[in-house]
C-alpha positions, 0 to 999 in steps of 0.5 A: 500500500502506498504511504502518504509521503509517496502519494504526495511525491506522486501528486507533486510529480504529476502536477509539475509535469502537467504545468509544462503543458501550459504555454505562454498566452494561454487561457487555462482552466484550473481545477480543484483538489490536492493534485491541482495544488502542485500544478498551481504551485509549479505554474506560479514558479514559472510565472515568477522565474520564466515570466510565463504569461497566462490567465487561469480560470479556476473552478473553485474559490479554493483554487482562485485563492491559490492562483492569486497567492502564486501570482497567477492572473485569473478570470471568472468563468462567466467571463470566458467562452472558450479555453485553450487548455483545462487541467484537473484531478479526478477520483476515478479514471477508467481505461477509456479516460472517463472519470468520476469527479466531485470529491471536492464538491466542485464538479459542476464548475469543473465540467463546464470548464472541461467542456469549454477547453480545446484540450482537457487533461486529467492528472492523477496518481495510479491509485485512481485508475479503475477497471470500471467507474464506480469501483471504489468511489460514489457518483457525486450529484449536485442538486437543488436542496428542495429536490432532496426527498424526490431524488432520493426516492428516484435513486432508490427506485433505480436500485441505488443508494443515495447519501446526503454529503455532510460537512466534515468541520461544520454542522449540516450538509456540504454546501457547494460554491453554487449554494447547493447540496451534494448527494453521493450515489452508489449502484451495484456492480454492473450498473450502466452508469452512462444510462444512469447519467442520462436519466439523472439529467432528465430529473428536475432538481439535478444540477450536474453529475460527477460522471465525466464521459468522453471529455478528457483528451489525455490523462497523466498518471503518477506511477508509484512503482518508479515515480514516473509519469505515464500518459494515456491519450485518447485518439478519436474513439480509442486511446493509447498508452 
C-alpha cells in the first residue's frame, strides 16, 4: 500500500509535469483538489522565474485563492467562452479516460470548464485508475436542496443508494460554491452508469453529475512503482498508452 509521503511525491510529480503543458498566452482552466495544488504551485514558479504569461480560470474559490497567492492572473468563468487548455484531478479514471469527479464538491464548475477547453487533461496518481467507474468511489450529484426527498426516492427506485454529503468541520450538509447540496450515489456492480447519467439529467432538481464521459483528451498518471509519469491519450474513439 502506498504511504502518504509517496502519494504526495506522486501528486507533486504529476502536477509539475502537467504545468509544462501550459504555454505562454494561454487561457487555462484550473481545477480543484490536492493534485491541482502542485500544478498551481509549479505554474506560479514559472510565472515568477520564466515570466510565463497566462490567465487561469479556476473552478473553485479554493483554487482562485491559490492562483492569486502564486501570482497567477485569473478570470471568472462567466467571463470566458472558450479555453485553450483545462487541467484537473479526478477520483476515478477508467481505461477509456472517463472519470468520476466531485470529491471536492466542485464538479459542476469543473465540467463546464472541461467542456469549454480545446484540450482537457486529467492528472492523477495510479491509485485512481479503475477497471470500471464506480469501483471504489460514489457518483457525486449536485442538486437543488428542495429536490432532496424526490431524488432520493428516484435513486432508490433505480436500485441505488443515495447519501446526503455532510460537512466534515461544520454542522449540516456540504454546501457547494453554487449554494447547493451534494448527494453521493452508489449502484451495484454492473450498473450502466452512462444510462444512469442520462436519466439523472432528465430529473428536475439535478444540477450536474460527477460522471465525466468522453471529455478528457489525455490523462497523466503518477506511477508509484518508479515515480514516473505515464500518459494515456485518447485518439478519436480509442486511446493509447
